[in-house]
Backbone as CSV, one residue per row, in Angstrom:
resi,resn,N_x,N_y,N_z,CA_x,CA_y,CA_z,C_x,C_y,C_z
1,MET,-21.386,-1.800,25.341,-20.283,-0.882,25.434,-18.967,-1.607,25.631
2,LEU,-18.989,-2.766,26.240,-17.750,-3.486,26.486,-17.230,-4.214,25.251
3,LEU,-18.110,-4.596,24.338,-17.684,-5.349,23.160,-16.699,-4.586,22.273
4,PRO,-16.899,-3.306,21.979,-15.913,-2.605,21.152,-14.528,-2.539,21.799
5,GLU,-14.488,-2.481,23.113,-13.188,-2.418,23.787,-12.492,-3.775,23.820
6,THR,-13.266,-4.842,23.852,-12.677,-6.172,23.954,-12.503,-6.858,22.609
7,LEU,-12.982,-6.254,21.532,-12.915,-6.893,20.222,-11.492,-7.255,19.789
8,PRO,-10.477,-6.391,19.950,-9.124,-6.806,19.572,-8.616,-8.016,20.370
9,SER,-8.940,-8.064,21.656,-8.531,-9.215,22.466,-9.269,-10.478,22.044
10,LEU,-10.532,-10.336,21.682,-11.282,-11.491,21.197,-10.712,-12.018,19.885
11,ILE,-10.302,-11.112,19.019,-9.707,-11.530,17.747,-8.374,-12.231,17.988
12,ARG,-7.574,-11.731,18.893,-6.298,-12.393,19.210,-6.529,-13.761,19.836
13,GLY,-7.527,-13.868,20.697,-7.872,-15.165,21.279,-8.358,-16.143,20.236
14,PHE,-9.161,-15.652,19.295,-9.626,-16.505,18.204,-8.461,-16.977,17.338
15,THR,-7.507,-16.094,17.112,-6.324,-16.459,16.329,-5.546,-17.573,17.010
16,ILE,-5.338,-17.461,18.294,-4.620,-18.498,19.043,-5.394,-19.810,19.021
17,THR,-6.723,-19.716,19.106,-7.554,-20.923,19.069,-7.461,-21.617,17.719
18,VAL,-7.475,-20.863,16.636,-7.360,-21.459,15.301,-6.009,-22.154,15.144
19,ILE,-4.951,-21.550,15.645,-3.625,-22.163,15.561,-3.560,-23.431,16.409
20,ALA,-4.177,-23.410,17.576,-4.196,-24.600,18.429,-4.986,-25.732,17.779
21,VAL,-6.109,-25.404,17.151,-6.901,-26.424,16.465,-6.114,-27.004,15.290
22,LEU,-5.416,-26.164,14.574,-4.590,-26.631,13.461,-3.507,-27.591,13.948
23,SER,-2.872,-27.257,15.049,-1.826,-28.148,15.574,-2.413,-29.455,16.075
24,MET,-3.583,-29.399,16.687,-4.208,-30.629,17.170,-4.667,-31.524,16.027
25,THR,-5.131,-30.943,14.931,-5.531,-31.764,13.790,-4.310,-32.406,13.125
26,ALA,-3.194,-31.689,13.093,-1.970,-32.284,12.554,-1.498,-33.416,13.465
27,LEU,-1.620,-33.234,14.755,-1.242,-34.276,15.705,-2.175,-35.469,15.592
28,ALA,-3.474,-35.220,15.416,-4.432,-36.318,15.252,-4.156,-37.088,13.971
29,GLY,-3.678,-36.404,12.951,-3.320,-37.080,11.713,-2.176,-38.052,11.897
30,MET,-1.316,-37.783,12.841,-0.224,-38.710,13.127,-0.737,-40.027,13.681
31,PHE,-1.924,-40.007,14.298,-2.489,-41.209,14.902,-3.577,-41.830,14.047
32,GLY,-3.647,-41.434,12.776,-4.542,-42.086,11.845,-5.844,-41.369,11.554
33,ALA,-5.982,-40.129,11.933,-7.231,-39.404,11.700,-7.275,-38.755,10.317
34,GLY,-6.220,-38.843,9.551,-6.189,-38.237,8.221,-5.644,-36.828,8.272
35,GLY,-5.612,-36.183,7.122,-5.139,-34.818,7.050,-3.653,-34.724,6.773
36,ILE,-3.121,-33.533,6.990,-1.727,-33.283,6.628,-0.748,-34.006,7.568
37,GLY,-1.160,-34.242,8.796,-0.312,-35.010,9.709,-0.176,-36.452,9.257
38,ASP,-1.250,-37.005,8.737,-1.218,-38.371,8.218,-0.335,-38.465,6.986
39,VAL,-0.423,-37.474,6.116,0.427,-37.452,4.913,1.896,-37.361,5.313
40,ALA,2.187,-36.519,6.285,3.574,-36.356,6.718,4.137,-37.643,7.290
41,VAL,3.347,-38.336,8.080,3.838,-39.579,8.693,3.875,-40.711,7.688
42,ARG,2.799,-40.882,6.938,2.715,-42.036,6.042,3.709,-41.955,4.896
43,TYR,3.786,-40.816,4.233,4.641,-40.705,3.059,6.027,-40.166,3.385
44,GLY,6.130,-39.351,4.406,7.421,-38.754,4.719,8.249,-39.574,5.670
45,TYR,7.663,-39.940,6.794,8.430,-40.601,7.851,8.567,-42.104,7.606
46,GLN,7.459,-42.783,7.327,7.497,-44.237,7.196,8.184,-44.701,5.920
47,ARG,8.114,-43.923,4.870,8.738,-44.310,3.601,10.079,-43.612,3.375
48,PHE,10.541,-42.922,4.386,11.834,-42.222,4.336,11.933,-41.229,3.171
49,GLN,10.835,-40.579,2.868,10.811,-39.536,1.853,10.787,-38.194,2.592
50,HIS,11.956,-37.765,2.973,12.068,-36.593,3.830,11.652,-35.300,3.130
51,ASP,11.699,-35.288,1.804,11.248,-34.086,1.102,9.746,-33.870,1.291
52,LYS,8.968,-34.948,1.302,7.526,-34.809,1.535,7.239,-34.450,2.992
53,LEU,8.022,-34.989,3.897,7.870,-34.642,5.310,8.150,-33.162,5.530
54,LEU,9.228,-32.678,4.955,9.568,-31.264,5.102,8.559,-30.361,4.390
55,ALA,8.022,-30.819,3.267,7.006,-30.032,2.567,5.755,-29.874,3.424
56,CYS,5.342,-30.940,4.098,4.182,-30.852,4.994,4.462,-29.914,6.158
57,ILE,5.654,-29.965,6.694,6.022,-29.073,7.792,6.022,-27.629,7.316
58,TYR,6.567,-27.383,6.135,6.587,-26.013,5.603,5.175,-25.485,5.353
59,VAL,4.285,-26.354,4.871,2.902,-25.941,4.641,2.236,-25.581,5.968
60,LEU,2.443,-26.391,6.988,1.857,-26.096,8.299,2.393,-24.789,8.871
61,VAL,3.694,-24.580,8.758,4.290,-23.341,9.270,3.762,-22.141,8.491
62,ALA,3.612,-22.278,7.178,3.089,-21.175,6.371,1.648,-20.847,6.742
63,ILE,0.833,-21.878,6.959,-0.557,-21.643,7.347,-0.622,-20.934,8.696
64,VAL,0.198,-21.369,9.645,0.214,-20.735,10.968,0.665,-19.283,10.858
65,GLN,1.677,-19.018,10.056,2.153,-17.648,9.893,1.092,-16.752,9.250
66,ILE,0.381,-17.282,8.270,-0.667,-16.499,7.614,-1.800,-16.199,8.589
67,VAL,-2.233,-17.205,9.344,-3.317,-16.992,10.314,-2.887,-15.982,11.371
68,GLN,-1.655,-16.111,11.869,-1.169,-15.185,12.893,-1.048,-13.763,12.347
69,SER,-0.558,-13.624,11.143,-0.410,-12.295,10.546,-1.758,-11.627,10.312
70,VAL,-2.709,-12.376,9.794,-4.041,-11.813,9.554,-4.705,-11.421,10.872
71,GLY,-4.583,-12.268,11.881,-5.161,-11.949,13.184,-4.548,-10.716,13.806
72,ASN,-3.230,-10.603,13.735,-2.556,-9.415,14.275,-2.926,-8.160,13.489
73,PHE,-3.005,-8.288,12.167,-3.345,-7.137,11.331,-4.747,-6.620,11.649
74,VAL,-5.705,-7.527,11.721,-7.085,-7.121,11.998,-7.192,-6.520,13.397
75,SER,-6.532,-7.132,14.365,-6.572,-6.621,15.735,-5.948,-5.231,15.836
76,ASN,-4.800,-5.052,15.210,-4.148,-3.736,15.243,-4.947,-2.690,14.477
77,LYS,-5.591,-3.093,13.387,-6.409,-2.166,12.615,-7.603,-1.680,13.445
78,ILE,-8.208,-2.582,14.186,-9.334,-2.199,15.038,-8.854,-1.282,16.172
79,LEU,-7.697,-1.610,16.745,-7.163,-0.754,17.811,-6.879,0.663,17.306
80,LYS,-6.320,0.783,16.104,-5.988,2.106,15.573,-7.229,2.892,15.175
81,THR,-8.238,2.210,14.639,-9.452,2.934,14.250,-10.246,3.405,15.456
82,ARG,-10.120,2.703,16.560,-10.833,3.102,17.773,-10.029,4.111,18.597
83,GLY,-8.780,4.354,18.204,-7.961,5.313,18.917,-7.453,4.797,20.254
84,LEU,-7.326,3.484,20.373,-6.867,2.904,21.636,-5.357,2.756,21.705
85,VAL,-4.686,2.971,20.585,-3.224,2.854,20.582,-2.616,4.219,20.377
């Protein structure tokens, strides 16, 4: 009985967790773990190609915005279908 009431909060928590993992992987890429953080540092920062650095930043921001929007949409949809709002 408690799961239907907590499902929107669980979805919002999952959304925040996915965004945190994404930021940590980008940060790990700065230290040589690969991924988009590595591309941003290696090609953008070290080679002074600021267009590639900004492109990586824009991609990360777009991914975060998409994940946040989908999480909010699903959470609000569940709240409205359950009549909790």
